[in-house]
Every structure is written in structure tokens, then in C-alpha cells.
C-alpha positions as CSV (number, residue, x, y, z in Angstrom):
1,X,-15.0,-4.2,5.2
2,X,-11.3,-4.5,4.2
3,X,-8.6,-3.3,6.6
4,X,-4.9,-2.9,5.8
5,X,-2.6,-2.8,8.8
6,X,1.0,-1.7,9.0
7,X,2.3,-2.8,12.4
8,X,5.3,-3.9,14.4
9,X,4.6,-7.6,14.2
10,X,1.8,-10.2,14.1
11,X,4.1,-13.1,13.1
12,X,6.1,-13.3,16.4
13,X,5.1,-12.9,20.0
14,X,8.8,-12.9,21.0
15,X,9.7,-9.9,23.2
16,X,6.7,-7.8,22.4
17,X,3.0,-7.3,23.4
18,X,1.7,-6.5,20.0
19,X,1.3,-9.9,18.2
20,X,-1.2,-11.5,20.5
21,X,-3.8,-8.7,20.6
22,X,-3.4,-8.2,16.8
23,X,-4.1,-11.9,16.2
24,X,-7.2,-11.9,18.5
25,X,-8.5,-8.7,16.8
26,X,-8.1,-9.9,13.2
27,X,-9.4,-13.3,13.9
28,X,-12.6,-11.8,15.5
29,X,-12.9,-9.4,12.5
30,X,-12.7,-12.3,10.2
31,X,-15.4,-14.2,12.1
32,X,-17.6,-11.0,11.8
33,X,-17.2,-11.1,8.0
34,X,-14.3,-8.6,7.5
35,X,-10.9,-8.9,5.8
36,X,-7.5,-7.9,7.2
37,X,-4.2,-7.6,5.4
38,X,-1.1,-7.1,7.7
39,X,2.2,-5.7,6.4
40,X,5.2,-6.5,8.6
41,X,8.9,-5.7,8.2
42,X,10.8,-9.0,8.2
43,X,13.5,-8.6,10.9
44,X,15.9,-11.3,12.2
45,X,14.8,-11.3,15.9
46,X,11.2,-12.0,15.0
47,X,12.0,-14.2,12.0
48,X,13.9,-16.6,14.4
49,X,11.0,-16.8,16.8
50,X,8.1,-16.8,14.3
51,X,4.9,-18.5,15.5
52,X,2.4,-17.2,13.0
53,X,2.6,-17.1,9.2
54,X,-0.9,-15.9,8.3
55,X,-4.0,-18.0,7.7
56,X,-7.5,-17.5,6.4
57,X,-8.2,-14.9,9.1
58,X,-5.4,-12.6,8.0
59,X,-3.3,-12.2,4.9
60,X,0.3,-11.5,6.0
61,X,2.9,-9.8,3.8
62,X,6.5,-9.7,5.1
63,X,9.0,-7.3,3.5
64,X,12.7,-6.5,4.0
65,X,12.5,-2.7,3.3
66,X,9.7,-0.3,2.8
67,X,10.7,0.7,-0.8
68,X,10.5,-3.0,-1.8
69,X,6.8,-3.3,-0.9
70,X,5.7,0.4,-1.1
71,X,3.8,0.2,-4.4
72,X,1.9,-3.0,-3.6
73,X,1.2,-1.9,0.0
74,X,-0.2,1.5,-0.9
75,X,-2.3,-0.1,-3.6
76,X,-3.7,-2.5,-1.1
77,X,-4.3,0.3,1.4
78,X,-6.0,2.6,-1.2
79,X,-8.4,-0.2,-2.1
80,X,-9.3,-0.8,1.5
81,X,-12.0,0.8,3.7
82,X,-9.5,1.4,6.5
83,X,-5.7,1.9,6.6
84,X,-4.1,1.5,10.0
85,X,-0.6,2.2,11.2
86,X,0.6,1.4,14.7
87,X,3.2,2.2,17.3
88,X,6.7,0.9,17.0
89,X,6.2,0.4,13.2
90,X,9.6,0.5,11.5
91,X,9.7,3.5,9.2
92,X,6.5,4.5,10.9
93,X,6.7,8.2,10.2
94,X,7.2,7.6,6.5
95,X,4.5,5.0,6.2
96,X,2.0,7.1,8.1
97,X,2.8,10.0,5.8
98,X,2.0,7.7,2.9
99,X,-1.2,6.5,4.5
100,X,-2.3,10.0,5.4
101,X,-1.9,11.0,1.7
102,X,-4.6,8.5,0.7
103,X,-8.1,9.9,0.2
104,X,-10.3,6.8,0.0
105,X,-9.7,4.8,3.2
106,X,-10.4,5.9,6.7
107,X,-6.9,6.7,8.3
108,X,-6.4,5.2,11.7
109,X,-3.4,5.1,14.1
110,X,-3.4,2.3,16.8
111,X,-1.1,3.1,19.7
112,X,-0.4,0.0,21.7
113,X,2.1,2.0,23.8
114,X,0.3,5.3,24.4
115,X,2.0,6.4,27.7
116,X,5.4,5.6,26.3
117,X,4.6,7.4,23.0
118,X,3.5,10.6,24.9
119,X,6.5,10.5,27.2
120,X,8.8,10.3,24.1
121,X,6.8,12.9,22.1
122,X,7.6,15.4,24.9
123,X,11.3,14.7,24.2
124,X,10.7,14.7,20.4
125,X,12.1,11.2,20.3
126,X,9.4,9.0,18.7
127,X,10.7,7.2,15.5
128,X,7.3,5.9,14.5
129,X,5.1,9.1,14.9
130,X,5.5,12.8,14.7
131,X,3.3,15.2,16.6
132,X,2.2,17.0,13.4
133,X,0.8,13.7,12.1
134,X,-1.7,13.1,14.9
135,X,-4.3,15.6,13.7
136,X,-4.3,14.0,10.3
137,X,-5.7,10.7,11.4
138,X,-9.5,10.3,11.3
139,X,-9.3,8.0,14.4
140,X,-6.6,7.4,17.0
141,X,-7.0,4.2,19.0
142,X,-5.2,3.9,22.4
143,X,-4.3,0.8,24.3
144,X,-4.6,3.0,27.4
145,X,-7.5,5.1,28.6
146,X,-7.5,7.8,31.3
147,X,-5.6,11.1,31.0
148,X,-3.6,10.2,27.9
149,X,-6.8,10.4,25.8
150,X,-7.4,14.0,27.0
151,X,-3.8,14.9,26.2
152,X,-4.0,13.5,22.7
153,X,-7.1,15.5,22.0
154,X,-6.3,18.8,23.7
155,X,-2.5,19.0,23.4
156,X,-1.8,17.2,20.1
157,X,-5.1,17.9,18.3
158,X,-6.3,14.4,17.6
159,X,-9.7,14.5,15.8
160,X,-11.1,11.5,17.6
161,X,-9.6,9.3,20.3
162,X,-11.1,6.0,21.5
163,X,-9.7,3.3,23.8
164,X,-9.1,-0.1,22.3
165,X,-7.7,-2.1,25.2
166,X,-6.0,-5.5,25.2
167,X,-8.0,-8.6,24.7
168,X,-7.9,-12.4,24.5
169,X,-8.9,-15.0,22.0
170,X,-10.9,-17.6,24.0
171,X,-10.4,-20.2,21.2
172,X,-6.7,-20.0,22.0
173,X,-6.8,-19.3,25.8
174,X,-8.9,-21.8,27.8
175,X,-8.5,-24.3,30.6
176,X,-6.5,-27.3,29.6
177,X,-4.9,-30.3,31.4
178,X,-2.1,-29.2,33.8
179,X,1.4,-30.3,32.6
180,X,4.3,-31.2,34.8
181,X,6.6,-29.0,32.7
182,X,4.9,-25.8,34.0
183,X,3.4,-27.0,37.3
184,X,4.1,-24.4,40.0
185,X,2.6,-22.4,42.9
186,X,3.2,-19.1,41.2
187,X,4.2,-18.2,37.7
188,X,5.2,-15.0,35.9
189,X,5.1,-14.5,32.1
190,X,6.7,-11.3,30.8
191,X,9.6,-9.9,28.9
192,X,12.5,-8.4,30.9
193,X,12.1,-4.7,31.6
194,X,14.4,-2.8,33.9
195,X,11.6,-0.6,35.3
196,X,9.7,-3.7,36.4
197,X,12.7,-5.5,38.0
198,X,12.3,-4.0,41.5
199,X,8.7,-5.3,41.7
200,X,9.7,-8.6,40.2
201,X,12.3,-9.0,42.9
202,X,9.8,-8.0,45.6
203,X,6.7,-9.8,44.5
204,X,8.1,-12.9,42.8
205,X,11.8,-13.6,43.6
206,X,11.4,-12.6,47.2
207,X,8.6,-15.1,48.0
208,X,10.5,-17.8,46.0
209,X,13.6,-17.4,48.1
210,X,11.6,-17.4,51.4
211,X,9.6,-20.5,50.4
212,X,12.0,-23.2,49.1
213,X,9.2,-25.7,49.5
214,X,7.1,-24.0,46.8
215,X,7.7,-24.0,43.0
216,X,8.0,-20.9,40.8
217,X,8.2,-20.6,37.0
218,X,9.3,-17.5,35.1
219,X,8.9,-17.3,31.3
220,X,10.1,-14.4,29.2
221,X,12.9,-13.2,26.9
222,X,15.8,-10.8,27.4
223,X,16.6,-11.7,31.0
224,X,20.3,-11.9,32.1
225,X,20.2,-15.6,32.8
226,X,23.6,-15.5,34.6
227,X,21.9,-13.9,37.7
228,X,21.7,-15.7,41.0
229,X,18.1,-17.1,40.6
230,X,16.3,-19.0,43.4
231,X,17.0,-22.7,43.2
232,X,13.2,-23.5,43.3
233,X,12.4,-21.3,40.3
234,X,12.4,-22.6,36.7
235,X,13.3,-20.2,33.9
236,X,12.0,-20.4,30.3
237,X,13.6,-18.2,27.7
238,X,10.5,-17.9,25.4
239,X,7.1,-19.4,25.5
240,X,5.2,-19.5,22.3
241,X,1.4,-18.7,22.4
242,X,0.4,-22.2,21.7
243,X,1.9,-23.2,25.1
244,X,0.4,-20.3,27.1
245,X,-2.9,-22.1,27.9
246,X,-1.0,-25.1,29.4
247,X,1.4,-22.7,31.2
248,X,-1.5,-20.8,32.9
249,X,-3.5,-24.0,33.5
250,X,-0.5,-25.5,35.3
251,X,-0.1,-22.5,37.6
252,X,-1.8,-22.5,40.9
253,X,-1.6,-18.7,40.7
254,X,0.1,-16.2,38.3
255,X,1.5,-12.8,38.8
256,X,1.1,-9.6,36.7
257,X,3.5,-6.7,36.9
258,X,2.7,-3.5,35.0
259,X,5.3,-1.5,33.0
260,X,6.2,1.7,34.8
261,X,4.8,4.1,32.2
262,X,1.6,2.1,32.0
263,X,1.2,1.9,35.8
264,X,1.9,5.7,36.1
265,X,-0.9,6.5,33.7
266,X,-3.2,3.7,34.7
267,X,-6.1,2.4,32.6
268,X,-3.8,0.0,30.6
269,X,-4.3,-3.7,31.4
270,X,-1.8,-6.1,30.1
271,X,-3.0,-8.8,27.8
272,X,-1.6,-11.3,30.3
273,X,-4.5,-10.4,32.6
274,X,-7.1,-11.6,30.2
275,X,-5.1,-14.6,29.0
276,X,-4.6,-16.0,32.5
277,X,-8.2,-15.2,33.5
278,X,-9.5,-16.9,30.4
279,X,-7.6,-20.0,31.4
280,X,-9.2,-20.0,34.9
281,X,-6.0,-19.1,36.7
282,X,-6.1,-16.9,39.8
283,X,-4.3,-13.6,39.0
284,X,-2.2,-11.7,41.5
285,X,-1.3,-8.1,40.4
286,X,0.2,-4.8,41.4
287,X,-2.2,-1.8,41.6
288,X,-2.8,0.9,39.0
289,X,-5.6,3.5,38.5
290,X,-8.5,2.0,36.6
291,X,-7.8,-1.6,37.5
292,X,-11.2,-1.9,39.1
293,X,-12.9,-1.0,35.8
294,X,-11.6,-4.2,34.3
295,X,-11.8,-6.6,37.3
296,X,-13.2,-6.5,40.9
297,X,-10.1,-6.4,43.1
298,X,-12.0,-8.0,46.0
299,X,-13.8,-10.9,44.2
300,X,-12.0,-11.6,40.9
301,X,-8.3,-10.9,41.4
302,X,-5.9,-10.1,44.3
303,X,-3.9,-6.8,44.5
304,X,-0.5,-7.0,46.3
305,X,2.2,-4.6,47.2
306,X,4.5,-6.7,49.4
307,X,6.1,-10.1,49.4
308,X,4.0,-10.9,52.5
309,X,0.8,-10.2,50.6
310,X,1.9,-12.6,47.9
311,X,2.6,-15.2,50.5
312,X,-0.9,-14.7,51.9
313,X,-2.4,-15.5,48.5
314,X,-0.3,-18.6,48.2
315,X,-1.8,-19.8,51.5
316,X,-5.4,-19.4,50.4
317,X,-7.4,-22.6,50.1
318,X,-7.8,-24.1,46.6
319,X,-11.5,-23.7,46.7
320,X,-11.3,-20.0,47.4
321,X,-8.7,-19.5,44.6
322,X,-10.8,-21.4,42.1
323,X,-14.0,-19.4,42.9
324,X,-12.0,-16.2,42.4
325,X,-10.6,-17.3,39.1
326,X,-13.9,-18.5,37.8
327,X,-15.5,-15.1,38.4
328,X,-12.6,-13.4,36.6
329,X,-12.9,-15.9,33.7
330,X,-16.6,-15.1,33.3
331,X,-15.9,-11.4,33.4
332,X,-13.2,-11.8,30.7
333,X,-15.4,-13.9,28.4
334,X,-18.2,-11.2,28.7
335,X,-16.1,-8.1,28.4
336,X,-12.5,-8.7,27.2
337,X,-12.4,-11.0,24.2
338,X,-11.2,-10.3,20.7
339,X,-14.9,-10.3,19.5
340,X,-15.8,-7.6,22.0
341,X,-12.9,-5.4,20.9
342,X,-13.6,-6.0,17.3
343,X,-17.2,-4.8,17.7
344,X,-15.9,-1.8,19.6
345,X,-13.5,-1.1,16.8
346,X,-16.2,-1.3,14.2
347,X,-18.4,1.1,16.2
348,X,-15.5,3.5,16.4
349,X,-14.9,3.3,12.7
350,X,-18.5,4.1,12.1
351,X,-18.2,7.1,14.3
352,X,-15.1,8.3,12.6
353,X,-16.6,7.8,9.1
354,X,-19.7,9.8,10.1
355,X,-17.5,12.6,11.5
356,X,-15.4,12.6,8.4
357,X,-18.4,12.7,6.1
358,X,-19.9,15.5,8.2
359,X,-16.7,17.6,7.9
360,X,-16.6,17.0,4.1
361,X,-20.2,18.0,3.8
362,X,-19.7,21.2,5.7
363,X,-16.6,22.0,3.7
364,X,-18.5,21.4,0.4
365,X,-21.4,23.6,1.6
366,X,-19.0,26.4,2.6
367,X,-17.2,26.2,-0.8
368,X,-20.6,26.3,-2.6
369,X,-21.8,29.3,-0.6
370,X,-18.6,31.1,-1.2
371,X,-18.9,30.6,-4.9
372,X,-22.4,32.1,-5.1
């Protein structure tokens, strides 16, 4: 099967959560015998932090403007079995219109930001998707489950909605030797977001200030680095994916904080969950609805709401933390890898293809009967 993808980025993991799951997905599809071609707009802020340029698992085409690549891109899409557009795609509305006009491939939209998309659709402020485009897709994939899937079907008329959650590539994320550069009691890896800052202050910066004898590491872009940060906390502006395994393996524990829109909806695990778990690092997290579908909050991870609860985790014996992390690692390798998601995607595509064929057959039958 050949899949052509138009997405925000696969070439750079800087300041976004799209590149890593896309890489895991196309790598797994390649290993299963399928072919992916990714088209990405070449923008300065990803170009200067590029950490993937395509390989035998994925053909990558970078373009400066859509008209420059339009003819080649649409030809590639029309020769594919599947054409996929995605959230935050530059010129997304226009490109989706072009993709929806193709008759040969299955038309798919992958929303890696579904709660944000729906919130902005309400205000008619989504640059990459119009509400009237949603019913045109044969399949709509959502990074989030829960109520958003019902809303997409019953309010916006999506033909078929299926969850395609985040995942991890276990060939990239695994336990490695701890490094002194990242060694700490608690780490946090995430891009700055204003709506996460209160929880970061409470669950990460608060414990750091109260425990000067412990070491903390924060890695992520877009933070205002002139803040008054705790003196026992190290800051890293950007951490490329090839360093993530060492980062997590050097963390005694690591913290996850969920984006406000995702936490409000629930059923939307960050890829950081799976990456840290695959590296055998104990995960500490805020709570959101559906979390217990992905991990056991009693045996595999620790849920916290206060600085004191974070401090209690930091006081846990090493043996107890390691046992918890190992259970989460096994769960991740069984249920949350790129291969698992790729197989789910292929199953969804088969469903959508069958549904599309059934609709076409019914339409042909109705036309024939009307002509008699």
C-alpha cells in the first residue's frame, strides 16, 4: 500500500508533538511492507532545528510554497492508495480541497490536535480545516478519543471516526546508560504552553525550590529563559529525539503535564508517556479522564495533584520505582508502539475502504434501478 501524507512536520521535533508519532508510524508501516511519502512545507523554524531528512522508511519532499509542488504532489497522491492531510498543515484547507477532489485514493484526515480543532471550529477559526470538509473524508483519525469522536460524527457529519493515539518507536526509545549531563531526580520534557504553566509551577518548580538537595532538569523550547528559575534546576532549550533515550534513562522519575484542552477532553495521552515508559523511567502525571485505559494508575504510573504528592514519589525506594516503571514499560511495548498503531491504522483503512465500496455499490444500484 502507498500512502501520501501532507502534514505539519516530520523533519523537525522542535516545538511540536507531530514529528515523533509520524516517524514511528511510517517506520512501522515500512516494516509491514508499505510505502509512505511525506510532503512538508519548508519553514525557517523547523529548518534550523531539523533532525530527520527522510530515509528508506519514508520519502520526504520539502517545498517552499504549495503552488511550487502542487502538480507533483497531487500526482503522487492520485497514484497512492491513501492520501492523508493532517492538523496544522500550512495551506491545509486548500490542500484538503485538492485531496478531496481525487477519486482514486482513500481520503483521510489525521487530527493530532482534535480538542483544539473542535474548540476553534466553534469560533470558525481553524486555518487548516473547514467544517464543510469533514464529511468529505472517508476516514477521520483522532489523536484523542472520548466525546470528541461523538461530536465529529453527530455534529460535523464525519463518515467514520477512529482513534489513532500517540505511540513510541521502541527501536529509538529504550533503556540506555545514564549520562551525567541529564542525571536528575525529576525531569520534565515539554514545549512551553501558558495553559500548562500553573501546573508546571506547582508540580515541578515548587518541589525543586523546596528541595535544593535534589536535582531537576527541564527540556523544551519557547520558555522565557530570563525567569527566576530554581538554582538546582538545569534548563535545556531543545532536546533532539536521538538524545531522548539518554534523557529519560538518566531521570530517576519524569513528569508529564497535559495540555489544558487535552486534559479537559481526556482520552489523549502525550507521546511523552510512551517514550518515558519505553525507557523504563517512572512516570508521574496529572490526571485526565481515560488515563486508566492506557496505564494502571496504581501499579504502572503515579498520579499527582500537589507538590507534596510529587515529593512523596521522590521519597519512594528505588526498588519500588523500578518495579512500577518495568510494568509500564511492558504495557507500552504490548499496546502503544508504532507497530501497534500502524496495524490499527491498516484495519481502519480496510473498514473505510469497505464502507466506501458499499456506498458506491448502493449508489450504482440505485442509478441502475432508476434507469429501468
